[in-house]
Backbone as a chain_set.jsonl record, in Angstrom:
{"seq": "MTADGSGIDPRQFRNVLGQFCTGITVITTFDDDGVPVGFACQSFAALSLEPPLVLFCPTKASRSWAAIEKTGRFCVNVLAEQQRELCARFGSREPDKFAGAAWHSSELEVPVLDEALAAIQCTVDSVVDGGDHYIVIGRVQALTETTTTGRPLLFYRGQYTAIEPEKTTPAPWRADLEHFLTTTTLDTWL", "coords": {"N": [[0.84, -1.185, 0.0], [0.435, 2.247, -0.723], [1.222, 5.611, 0.388], [-0.764, 7.307, -0.535], [-2.942, 5.698, -0.789], [-3.285, 4.344, -3.158], [-2.655, 1.702, -3.547], [-4.719, 0.142, -2.651], [-6.942, -2.471, -3.051], [-9.803, -2.359, -5.064], [-12.014, -4.191, -4.819], [-11.587, -5.333, -2.283], [-11.779, -2.996, -0.785], [-14.512, -2.349, -1.178], [-15.685, -4.624, 0.026], [-14.785, -4.445, 2.707], [-15.837, -1.939, 3.503], [-18.456, -2.616, 3.251], [-19.145, -3.695, 5.641], [-20.193, -1.738, 7.123], [-23.307, -0.714, 7.977], [-25.843, 0.88, 6.139], [-28.469, 3.29, 5.658], [-31.006, 3.542, 3.1], [-31.708, 5.815, 0.551], [-33.663, 7.676, -1.828], [-32.78, 10.004, -4.114], [-34.251, 12.793, -5.546], [-35.384, 14.898, -8.284], [-36.563, 17.288, -10.748], [-36.001, 17.18, -14.278], [-34.853, 19.357, -16.987], [-37.014, 19.261, -18.714], [-39.151, 18.905, -17.079], [-39.534, 16.332, -16.255], [-39.622, 13.781, -13.827], [-36.701, 12.702, -12.118], [-34.302, 10.479, -10.609], [-32.214, 8.728, -8.192], [-31.058, 5.782, -6.469], [-29.536, 6.018, -3.323], [-27.075, 5.462, -0.979], [-25.149, 6.836, 0.251], [-25.683, 9.026, 2.18], [-26.112, 11.55, 4.645], [-26.822, 13.249, 7.75], [-25.652, 16.495, 8.405], [-25.438, 19.034, 9.744], [-27.063, 20.748, 12.419], [-27.573, 23.471, 12.863], [-26.682, 25.724, 10.609], [-29.492, 23.835, 9.193], [-28.251, 21.155, 7.566], [-27.59, 18.636, 5.112], [-25.929, 15.848, 3.507], [-25.05, 14.223, 0.422], [-23.676, 11.801, -1.883], [-23.238, 11.714, -5.125], [-22.29, 9.847, -8.106], [-19.927, 11.143, -10.437], [-20.737, 10.856, -13.063], [-23.475, 10.716, -13.018], [-26.704, 11.116, -14.349], [-28.924, 12.025, -13.032], [-27.761, 13.579, -11.046], [-26.749, 15.63, -12.66], [-29.129, 16.9, -13.419], [-30.022, 17.774, -10.898], [-27.971, 19.521, -10.255], [-28.451, 21.523, -12.147], [-31.087, 22.44, -11.487], [-30.815, 23.065, -8.819], [-32.101, 22.081, -6.601], [-33.455, 19.413, -4.566], [-34.876, 16.3, -3.381], [-34.582, 14.218, -0.598], [-35.572, 11.061, -0.164], [-36.379, 8.91, 2.301], [-36.173, 5.527, 2.401], [-38.521, 2.905, 3.148], [-38.603, -0.4, 4.629], [-40.24, -2.066, 3.063], [-39.898, -1.153, 0.517], [-38.121, -2.327, -1.304], [-38.204, -3.186, -4.025], [-38.725, -0.767, -5.308], [-36.383, 0.583, -4.653], [-34.531, -1.004, -6.042], [-35.322, -0.418, -8.663], [-34.742, 2.345, -8.798], [-32.056, 2.153, -8.524], [-31.219, 1.159, -10.885], [-30.656, 1.312, -14.496], [-33.006, 1.916, -15.626], [-35.195, 3.634, -17.8], [-37.596, 5.052, -17.076], [-37.885, 5.561, -14.032], [-39.844, 6.251, -12.258], [-42.138, 4.974, -12.972], [-45.07, 3.419, -12.024], [-44.647, 4.135, -9.407], [-45.86, 5.751, -6.485], [-46.118, 9.157, -6.162], [-45.668, 12.703, -5.605], [-45.554, 16.197, -6.521], [-43.808, 18.554, -4.653], [-44.105, 21.515, -2.516], [-41.698, 22.778, -2.906], [-41.214, 22.115, -5.418], [-40.153, 19.551, -6.1], [-39.91, 16.021, -6.727], [-41.644, 13.888, -4.529], [-41.614, 10.83, -2.934], [-44.412, 9.009, -2.125], [-44.684, 6.876, -0.242], [-42.398, 6.816, 1.27], [-40.431, 6.852, 4.295], [-39.652, 9.332, 5.188], [-39.302, 12.678, 3.922], [-36.957, 14.919, 2.769], [-36.555, 18.021, 1.828], [-34.467, 20.01, -0.133], [-32.132, 22.662, -0.992], [-29.302, 23.075, -3.104], [-26.381, 23.695, -1.426], [-23.548, 23.665, -1.428], [-20.831, 22.15, -3.306], [-18.41, 19.633, -3.315], [-15.381, 18.243, -4.537], [-14.987, 14.761, -4.662], [-13.212, 12.553, -5.396], [-14.201, 9.982, -7.471], [-16.755, 10.72, -7.132], [-19.09, 13.335, -6.213], [-19.376, 15.455, -3.358], [-22.194, 16.536, -2.118], [-23.622, 19.189, -0.52], [-26.558, 19.943, 1.06], [-28.97, 22.424, 1.825], [-31.471, 22.257, 4.119], [-34.866, 22.761, 3.44], [-37.494, 22.007, 3.84], [-39.301, 19.566, 5.736], [-40.704, 16.304, 5.965], [-42.249, 13.87, 7.792], [-43.493, 10.854, 7.23], [-44.437, 8.659, 8.592], [-44.212, 7.19, 11.846], [-44.014, 4.642, 12.522], [-43.003, 2.88, 10.665], [-40.27, 0.871, 9.369], [-36.816, 1.33, 8.476], [-35.28, 0.785, 5.244], [-32.38, -1.005, 4.871], [-28.879, -1.398, 3.999], [-26.446, -3.852, 3.877], [-23.413, -5.533, 3.757], [-23.654, -5.867, 0.982], [-26.32, -6.532, 0.645], [-29.9, -6.185, 1.061], [-31.326, -5.362, 4.194], [-32.989, -5.322, 7.404], [-34.222, -3.839, 10.475], [-35.082, -5.132, 13.681], [-37.563, -3.981, 15.594], [-38.099, -4.629, 18.31], [-35.635, -5.342, 19.186], [-34.141, -3.114, 19.34], [-32.543, -0.469, 21.135], [-32.694, 2.566, 22.992], [-30.166, 5.036, 22.603], [-27.976, 5.824, 25.265], [-27.158, 8.53, 25.56], [-29.207, 9.916, 24.321], [-31.375, 9.905, 26.119], [-30.227, 11.377, 28.19], [-29.889, 13.823, 26.853], [-32.572, 14.515, 26.278], [-33.52, 14.905, 28.916], [-31.848, 17.017, 29.669], [-32.659, 19.031, 27.845], [-35.299, 19.437, 28.649], [-35.088, 20.355, 31.239], [-33.398, 22.5, 31.34], [-33.075, 25.983, 31.214], [-33.111, 29.058, 29.338], [-31.904, 30.967, 30.914], [-29.935, 29.578, 32.241], [-27.876, 29.485, 30.463], [-27.086, 32.115, 30.231]], "CA": [[0.0, 0.0, 0.0], [1.165, 3.504, -0.793], [0.718, 6.65, 1.29], [-1.981, 7.929, -1.075], [-4.005, 4.702, -0.841], [-3.458, 3.804, -4.507], [-2.443, 0.259, -3.54], [-5.899, -0.518, -2.088], [-7.727, -3.227, -4.014], [-11.192, -1.881, -5.049], [-12.937, -5.215, -4.322], [-11.411, -5.406, -0.833], [-12.334, -1.743, -0.268], [-15.969, -2.503, -1.156], [-16.031, -5.647, 1.017], [-14.551, -3.942, 4.059], [-16.815, -0.895, 3.798], [-19.757, -3.269, 3.33], [-19.387, -4.024, 7.044], [-20.902, -0.588, 7.693], [-24.699, -0.727, 7.574], [-26.335, 2.207, 5.78], [-29.837, 3.439, 5.209], [-31.099, 3.778, 1.657], [-32.554, 6.926, 0.162], [-33.767, 7.99, -3.249], [-32.623, 11.444, -4.306], [-35.083, 13.125, -6.706], [-35.605, 16.272, -8.765], [-37.114, 17.316, -12.103], [-35.033, 17.633, -15.276], [-35.235, 20.583, -17.709], [-38.303, 19.062, -19.377], [-40.168, 18.672, -16.064], [-39.648, 14.893, -16.033], [-38.974, 13.423, -12.565], [-35.522, 11.838, -12.187], [-33.769, 10.177, -9.289], [-31.333, 7.573, -8.076], [-30.898, 5.199, -5.14], [-28.318, 6.572, -2.726], [-26.822, 5.078, 0.403], [-24.158, 7.753, 0.808], [-26.436, 10.181, 2.664], [-25.924, 11.763, 6.087], [-27.091, 14.55, 8.349], [-24.374, 17.185, 8.555], [-25.459, 20.136, 10.708], [-28.367, 21.171, 12.915], [-27.696, 24.909, 12.67], [-27.93, 25.61, 9.857], [-29.83, 22.444, 8.886], [-27.568, 20.707, 6.355], [-27.401, 17.208, 4.871], [-25.042, 15.625, 2.375], [-25.108, 12.957, -0.308], [-22.528, 11.69, -2.776], [-23.534, 11.087, -6.417], [-21.155, 9.656, -9.008], [-19.77, 12.287, -11.328], [-21.411, 10.579, -14.338], [-24.911, 10.571, -12.781], [-27.607, 12.014, -15.081], [-29.787, 12.666, -12.031], [-26.984, 14.654, -10.433], [-26.688, 16.735, -13.618], [-30.405, 17.617, -13.305], [-30.021, 18.45, -9.587], [-27.036, 20.644, -10.355], [-29.112, 22.588, -12.917], [-32.238, 23.017, -10.78], [-30.38, 23.566, -7.52], [-32.947, 21.559, -5.519], [-33.639, 17.973, -4.574], [-35.546, 15.712, -2.226], [-34.056, 12.962, -0.082], [-36.674, 10.2, 0.255], [-35.846, 7.826, 3.133], [-36.974, 4.363, 2.043], [-39.012, 1.946, 4.139], [-38.144, -1.75, 4.299], [-41.068, -2.693, 2.037], [-39.636, -0.499, -0.764], [-36.955, -2.945, -1.952], [-38.359, -3.156, -5.487], [-38.559, 0.624, -5.701], [-34.957, 0.855, -4.531], [-33.865, -1.669, -7.165], [-35.631, 0.333, -9.88], [-33.991, 3.6, -8.788], [-30.637, 1.815, -8.619], [-30.977, 0.601, -12.218], [-30.609, 2.27, -15.613], [-34.379, 1.997, -16.129], [-35.427, 5.013, -18.259], [-38.654, 5.704, -16.305], [-37.8, 4.989, -12.685], [-41.048, 6.602, -11.506], [-43.277, 4.172, -13.459], [-45.687, 2.603, -10.982], [-44.375, 4.666, -8.062], [-46.758, 6.812, -6.016], [-45.331, 10.338, -5.816], [-46.287, 13.991, -5.881], [-44.636, 17.331, -6.558], [-43.911, 19.289, -3.39], [-44.107, 22.978, -2.569], [-40.385, 23.192, -3.4], [-41.181, 21.608, -6.793], [-39.328, 18.349, -6.241], [-40.719, 14.82, -6.575], [-41.619, 13.243, -3.216], [-42.182, 9.479, -2.974], [-45.48, 9.005, -1.13], [-44.591, 5.845, 0.797], [-41.113, 6.893, 1.968], [-40.551, 7.161, 5.722], [-39.462, 10.772, 5.367], [-38.862, 13.449, 2.759], [-36.144, 16.052, 3.184], [-36.442, 18.864, 0.646], [-33.262, 20.825, 0.028], [-31.47, 23.369, -2.081], [-27.859, 22.801, -3.105], [-25.617, 24.728, -0.718], [-22.196, 23.639, -1.988], [-20.403, 20.884, -3.893], [-16.979, 19.408, -3.12], [-14.866, 17.097, -5.274], [-14.757, 13.599, -3.811], [-12.703, 11.443, -6.201], [-15.107, 9.679, -8.583], [-18.062, 11.224, -6.713], [-19.153, 14.669, -5.63], [-19.99, 15.564, -2.038], [-23.174, 17.613, -2.281], [-24.188, 19.652, 0.745], [-27.857, 20.537, 0.825], [-29.602, 23.192, 2.904], [-32.831, 21.743, 4.29], [-35.905, 23.775, 3.306], [-38.757, 21.466, 4.35], [-39.219, 18.192, 6.23], [-41.947, 15.577, 6.112], [-42.137, 12.521, 8.353], [-44.768, 10.275, 6.829], [-44.884, 7.699, 9.597], [-43.226, 6.91, 12.895], [-44.082, 3.211, 12.823], [-42.301, 2.093, 9.656], [-38.862, 0.569, 9.599], [-36.025, 1.733, 7.315], [-34.595, -0.176, 4.398], [-30.948, -0.9, 5.137], [-27.982, -2.128, 3.117], [-25.351, -4.39, 4.674], [-22.682, -6.602, 3.075], [-24.156, -6.036, -0.374], [-27.68, -7.053, 0.645], [-30.901, -5.465, 1.835], [-31.598, -5.9, 5.518], [-33.904, -4.475, 8.178], [-34.046, -3.944, 11.914], [-36.194, -5.673, 14.461], [-37.8, -2.936, 16.604], [-38.011, -5.115, 19.689], [-34.23, -5.537, 19.535], [-33.46, -1.828, 19.378], [-32.535, 0.211, 22.436], [-32.297, 3.975, 22.859], [-28.805, 5.371, 22.988], [-28.02, 6.493, 26.578], [-27.031, 9.984, 25.451], [-30.497, 10.491, 23.919], [-32.143, 10.138, 27.345], [-29.577, 12.495, 28.872], [-30.184, 15.026, 26.097], [-33.989, 14.839, 26.521], [-33.604, 15.446, 30.27], [-31.182, 18.314, 29.641], [-33.478, 20.0, 27.12], [-36.545, 19.734, 29.363], [-34.831, 20.948, 32.554], [-32.513, 23.644, 31.219], [-33.714, 27.202, 30.692], [-32.213, 29.985, 28.694], [-31.16, 31.661, 31.98], [-28.779, 28.766, 32.588], [-26.809, 29.782, 29.51], [-26.704, 33.544, 30.277]], "C": [[0.879, 1.24, 0.0], [0.521, 4.527, 0.131], [-0.568, 7.289, 0.781], [-3.133, 6.935, -1.218], [-4.172, 4.044, -2.19], [-3.231, 2.301, -4.574], [-3.627, -0.517, -2.987], [-6.676, -1.194, -3.21], [-9.191, -2.782, -3.943], [-12.188, -2.912, -4.507], [-12.821, -5.342, -2.798], [-11.997, -4.155, -0.17], [-13.853, -1.856, -0.124], [-16.391, -3.51, -0.085], [-15.876, -5.138, 2.449], [-15.574, -2.861, 4.41], [-18.236, -1.437, 3.84], [-20.102, -3.708, 4.741], [-20.145, -2.896, 7.754], [-22.316, -0.57, 7.124], [-25.158, 0.704, 7.275], [-27.826, 2.166, 5.484], [-29.837, 3.693, 3.715], [-32.107, 4.898, 1.404], [-32.707, 6.928, -1.358], [-33.739, 9.509, -3.35], [-33.352, 11.805, -5.598], [-35.069, 14.611, -7.031], [-36.351, 16.168, -10.088], [-36.019, 17.755, -13.063], [-35.567, 18.88, -15.976], [-36.607, 20.487, -18.366], [-39.436, 18.801, -18.388], [-40.42, 17.2, -15.786], [-38.961, 14.561, -14.706], [-37.819, 12.452, -12.8], [-35.039, 11.574, -10.77], [-32.881, 8.957, -9.309], [-31.301, 7.09, -6.63], [-29.549, 5.635, -4.592], [-28.184, 6.096, -1.283], [-25.746, 5.95, 1.044], [-24.841, 9.076, 1.152], [-26.187, 10.319, 4.154], [-26.42, 13.146, 6.489], [-25.739, 15.199, 8.591], [-24.387, 18.212, 9.671], [-26.892, 20.425, 11.137], [-28.607, 22.655, 12.662], [-26.507, 25.42, 11.871], [-28.228, 24.146, 9.531], [-29.253, 22.032, 7.525], [-27.513, 19.186, 6.315], [-26.386, 17.072, 3.743], [-25.356, 14.304, 1.708], [-24.003, 12.982, -1.345], [-22.888, 10.968, -4.071], [-22.253, 10.836, -7.215], [-21.103, 10.837, -9.967], [-20.504, 12.1, -12.649], [-22.928, 10.503, -14.199], [-25.736, 11.6, -13.558], [-28.54, 12.726, -14.096], [-29.047, 13.806, -11.344], [-26.922, 15.865, -11.368], [-27.975, 17.562, -13.547], [-30.486, 18.385, -11.987], [-29.126, 19.678, -9.632], [-27.672, 21.815, -11.102], [-30.243, 23.253, -12.135], [-31.848, 23.627, -9.441], [-31.236, 23.079, -6.365], [-33.154, 20.058, -5.696], [-34.413, 17.546, -3.342], [-34.853, 14.408, -1.873], [-35.252, 12.19, 0.459], [-36.085, 9.022, 1.016], [-36.748, 6.607, 2.936], [-37.334, 3.488, 3.234], [-38.639, 0.534, 3.684], [-38.979, -2.426, 3.217], [-40.83, -2.088, 0.651], [-38.401, -1.055, -1.476], [-37.04, -2.888, -3.471], [-38.18, -1.737, -6.021], [-37.082, 1.013, -5.674], [-34.198, 0.248, -5.711], [-34.105, -0.913, -8.467], [-34.816, 1.625, -9.93], [-32.483, 3.374, -8.818], [-30.252, 1.269, -9.983], [-30.84, 1.722, -13.257], [-31.968, 2.374, -16.302], [-34.664, 3.437, -16.574], [-36.517, 5.747, -17.477], [-38.713, 5.074, -14.919], [-39.049, 5.261, -11.858], [-42.278, 5.797, -11.934], [-43.791, 3.284, -12.331], [-45.449, 3.098, -9.565], [-45.39, 5.76, -7.731], [-45.894, 7.99, -5.558], [-46.149, 11.591, -6.118], [-45.209, 15.065, -5.932], [-44.872, 18.165, -5.305], [-43.969, 20.794, -3.613], [-42.771, 23.532, -3.062], [-40.177, 22.733, -4.845], [-40.115, 20.543, -6.991], [-40.241, 17.14, -6.071], [-40.524, 14.195, -5.191], [-42.296, 11.886, -3.354], [-43.157, 9.333, -1.815], [-45.284, 8.006, 0.006], [-43.24, 5.805, 1.499], [-41.359, 7.22, 3.443], [-40.467, 8.657, 5.982], [-39.03, 11.393, 4.052], [-38.155, 14.693, 3.274], [-35.884, 16.885, 1.934], [-35.334, 19.891, 0.867], [-32.954, 21.651, -1.211], [-29.982, 23.07, -1.972], [-27.147, 23.983, -2.459], [-24.202, 24.826, -1.276], [-21.878, 22.236, -2.482], [-18.885, 20.801, -3.765], [-16.569, 18.197, -3.946], [-14.578, 15.961, -4.303], [-14.277, 12.404, -4.614], [-13.609, 11.191, -7.392], [-16.551, 10.066, -8.263], [-17.95, 12.715, -6.381], [-19.72, 14.533, -4.226], [-20.895, 16.789, -2.12], [-23.754, 17.945, -0.912], [-25.48, 20.391, 0.43], [-28.371, 21.261, 2.052], [-31.068, 22.763, 2.967], [-33.823, 22.896, 4.281], [-37.24, 23.317, 3.892], [-38.554, 20.002, 4.718], [-40.607, 17.586, 6.309], [-41.63, 14.199, 6.672], [-43.484, 11.866, 8.095], [-45.322, 9.313, 7.86], [-43.804, 7.524, 10.649], [-43.211, 5.426, 13.226], [-43.355, 2.345, 11.811], [-40.854, 1.854, 10.03], [-38.07, 0.897, 8.334], [-35.499, 0.537, 6.522], [-33.097, 0.06, 4.582], [-30.158, -1.738, 4.141], [-26.764, -2.546, 3.934], [-24.724, -5.567, 3.938], [-23.261, -6.922, 1.693], [-25.573, -6.565, -0.469], [-28.608, -6.106, 1.405], [-31.055, -6.155, 3.183], [-32.536, -4.936, 6.235], [-33.601, -4.663, 9.654], [-35.273, -4.604, 12.528], [-36.435, -4.704, 15.605], [-37.672, -3.421, 18.038], [-36.566, -5.375, 20.126], [-33.452, -4.227, 19.533], [-33.543, -1.243, 20.781], [-32.116, 1.657, 22.227], [-30.849, 4.164, 23.283], [-28.861, 6.132, 24.306], [-27.932, 8.008, 26.485], [-28.328, 10.633, 25.018], [-31.344, 10.81, 25.152], [-31.555, 11.316, 28.112], [-29.901, 13.819, 28.18], [-31.628, 15.463, 26.318], [-34.152, 15.491, 27.888], [-33.003, 16.849, 30.31], [-32.07, 19.372, 28.985], [-34.746, 20.371, 27.867], [-36.306, 20.412, 30.704], [-33.968, 22.202, 32.492], [-33.281, 24.825, 30.635], [-32.66, 28.08, 30.063], [-31.36, 30.726, 29.726], [-29.903, 30.903, 32.364], [-27.589, 29.125, 31.71], [-26.31, 31.214, 29.626], [-25.89, 33.886, 31.486]], "O": [[1.93, 1.276, 0.64], [-0.599, 4.328, 0.602], [-1.378, 7.763, 1.576], [-4.196, 7.299, -1.721], [-5.102, 3.259, -2.375], [-3.585, 1.679, -5.575], [-3.542, -1.739, -2.863], [-7.024, -0.556, -4.204], [-9.778, -2.821, -2.862], [-13.122, -2.537, -3.798], [-13.832, -5.446, -2.103], [-12.633, -4.244, 0.88], [-14.414, -1.507, 0.915], [-17.359, -3.269, 0.636], [-16.737, -5.375, 3.297], [-16.123, -2.872, 5.512], [-19.127, -0.798, 4.398], [-21.25, -4.061, 5.009], [-20.67, -3.084, 8.851], [-22.496, -0.426, 5.915], [-24.898, 1.623, 8.052], [-28.369, 1.128, 5.107], [-28.805, 4.02, 3.13], [-33.202, 4.918, 1.968], [-31.96, 6.257, -2.071], [-34.562, 10.204, -2.755], [-33.103, 11.193, -6.637], [-34.786, 15.456, -6.182], [-36.73, 15.072, -10.502], [-35.195, 18.603, -12.718], [-36.618, 19.401, -15.601], [-37.285, 21.497, -18.553], [-40.559, 18.509, -18.799], [-41.413, 16.853, -15.147], [-37.837, 15.006, -14.472], [-37.937, 11.504, -13.576], [-35.325, 12.338, -9.849], [-32.802, 8.241, -10.307], [-31.489, 7.867, -5.694], [-28.545, 5.624, -5.303], [-29.081, 6.307, -0.466], [-25.463, 5.82, 2.235], [-24.613, 10.1, 0.508], [-26.064, 9.316, 4.857], [-26.437, 14.081, 5.687], [-24.779, 14.515, 8.947], [-23.451, 18.266, 10.468], [-27.819, 20.358, 10.33], [-29.71, 23.055, 12.29], [-25.412, 25.537, 12.422], [-27.33, 23.305, 9.584], [-29.705, 22.495, 6.478], [-27.403, 18.53, 7.351], [-26.025, 18.058, 3.101], [-25.862, 13.379, 2.343], [-23.454, 14.039, -1.658], [-22.85, 9.739, -4.119], [-21.252, 11.526, -7.024], [-22.127, 11.451, -10.266], [-20.862, 13.085, -13.295], [-23.61, 10.245, -15.191], [-25.504, 12.804, -13.444], [-28.9, 13.886, -14.299], [-29.62, 14.865, -11.088], [-27.032, 17.003, -10.912], [-27.921, 18.79, -13.607], [-30.964, 19.519, -11.959], [-29.476, 20.739, -9.115], [-27.46, 22.972, -10.737], [-30.353, 24.479, -12.118], [-32.468, 24.586, -8.982], [-31.122, 23.6, -5.256], [-33.049, 19.513, -6.794], [-34.585, 18.312, -2.393], [-34.57, 13.59, -2.749], [-35.877, 12.615, 1.43], [-35.362, 8.213, 0.434], [-37.935, 6.644, 3.261], [-36.568, 3.347, 4.187], [-38.39, 0.301, 2.501], [-38.462, -3.292, 2.511], [-41.501, -2.479, -0.304], [-37.711, -0.317, -2.18], [-36.052, -2.574, -4.135], [-37.556, -1.534, -7.062], [-36.598, 1.695, -6.577], [-33.335, 0.894, -6.306], [-33.194, -0.78, -9.284], [-34.261, 1.969, -10.974], [-31.72, 4.296, -9.103], [-29.086, 0.95, -10.217], [-30.901, 2.908, -12.933], [-32.065, 2.862, -17.428], [-34.407, 4.371, -15.815], [-36.386, 6.947, -17.232], [-39.501, 4.16, -14.674], [-39.293, 4.578, -10.864], [-43.342, 5.922, -11.327], [-43.04, 2.496, -11.755], [-45.997, 2.537, -8.617], [-45.734, 6.584, -8.578], [-45.046, 7.842, -4.679], [-47.178, 11.539, -6.792], [-44.093, 14.867, -5.45], [-46.016, 18.446, -4.947], [-43.893, 21.278, -4.743], [-42.722, 24.646, -3.584], [-39.109, 22.932, -5.423], [-39.295, 20.614, -7.907], [-41.238, 17.215, -5.352], [-39.396, 13.998, -4.738], [-43.425, 11.8, -3.837], [-42.78, 9.511, -0.656], [-45.697, 8.287, 1.131], [-42.959, 4.866, 2.244], [-42.388, 7.802, 3.789], [-41.124, 9.183, 6.881], [-38.469, 10.725, 3.184], [-38.686, 15.426, 4.109], [-35.085, 16.499, 1.081], [-35.269, 20.549, 1.906], [-33.44, 21.381, -2.309], [-29.465, 22.839, -0.879], [-27.295, 25.126, -2.893], [-23.712, 25.918, -1.563], [-22.551, 21.266, -2.134], [-18.168, 21.756, -4.061], [-17.324, 17.23, -4.046], [-13.992, 16.178, -3.243], [-14.878, 11.333, -4.527], [-13.779, 12.069, -8.238], [-17.462, 9.772, -9.037], [-16.854, 13.267, -6.285], [-20.463, 13.593, -3.942], [-20.425, 17.925, -2.184], [-24.309, 17.08, -0.235], [-25.498, 21.336, -0.359], [-28.231, 20.781, 3.177], [-31.807, 22.892, 1.991], [-33.66, 23.879, 5.005], [-38.023, 24.132, 4.38], [-37.755, 19.293, 4.106], [-41.57, 18.261, 6.673], [-40.838, 13.453, 6.096], [-44.497, 12.268, 8.667], [-46.538, 9.166, 7.989], [-42.618, 7.693, 10.367], [-42.475, 4.996, 14.115], [-43.112, 1.169, 12.083], [-40.289, 2.536, 10.885], [-38.595, 0.758, 7.23], [-35.303, -0.556, 7.054], [-32.615, 1.186, 4.463], [-30.688, -2.66, 3.522], [-26.13, -1.723, 4.594], [-25.427, -6.496, 3.539], [-23.345, -8.082, 1.291], [-25.998, -7.003, -1.538], [-28.176, -5.337, 2.264], [-30.93, -7.375, 3.292], [-32.838, -3.858, 5.723], [-32.821, -5.536, 10.035], [-36.356, -4.616, 11.942], [-35.602, -4.604, 16.505], [-37.181, -2.687, 18.895], [-36.308, -5.602, 21.308], [-32.233, -4.23, 19.704], [-34.497, -1.494, 21.517], [-31.273, 1.942, 21.377], [-30.376, 3.517, 24.217], [-29.712, 7.008, 24.463], [-28.579, 8.706, 27.266], [-28.542, 11.808, 25.317], [-31.964, 11.871, 25.218], [-32.292, 12.157, 28.625], [-30.158, 14.822, 28.846], [-31.89, 16.648, 26.525], [-34.836, 16.506, 28.017], [-33.576, 17.76, 30.908], [-32.216, 20.477, 29.507], [-35.229, 21.496, 27.741], [-37.236, 20.995, 31.263], [-33.822, 22.898, 33.497], [-34.041, 24.674, 29.679], [-31.461, 27.862, 30.239], [-30.214, 31.076, 29.441], [-28.911, 31.51, 32.77], [-26.441, 29.078, 32.15], [-25.209, 31.51, 29.164], [-25.499, 35.04, 31.66]]}, "num_chains": 1, "name": "protein.A"}
């Protein structure tokens, strides 16, 4: 291996990073002709609370990214575990990925998938070079949580997976934060 990482085998890189479980989203927008476009994306993350920022990483050759770059807006649709077929369609080269999908145009004029767990509508804030991908930072403009009972679609070791709610536990810091927020007043900070 070299200092710049050029000796890393791409297959091993993919296998090792496959140990990290990710959620799956579909990033959507409209192209110049008003046709909805989008792609399946697992490289999505929350970035900042203030200001509210998220990020995703499209490949540089992505046609959907080209449309997002032109319009300057997009929607992150967080997929539910029952949306595996939809995910596969948006991860393919299918020309009409929206065929058969229930969706609507939002107030920000981006396509929102109706059965997604959440929709995060954004404008492009900045773009950073990331090798064969871009790192797109989006400023959140509107949020929609469609349900609090659904479970997310996850990707792990090259396969779809899901969580079992009865086997999940709250992170200890979440309880501490809730207590802090409900017992602390602004006077405490002044």
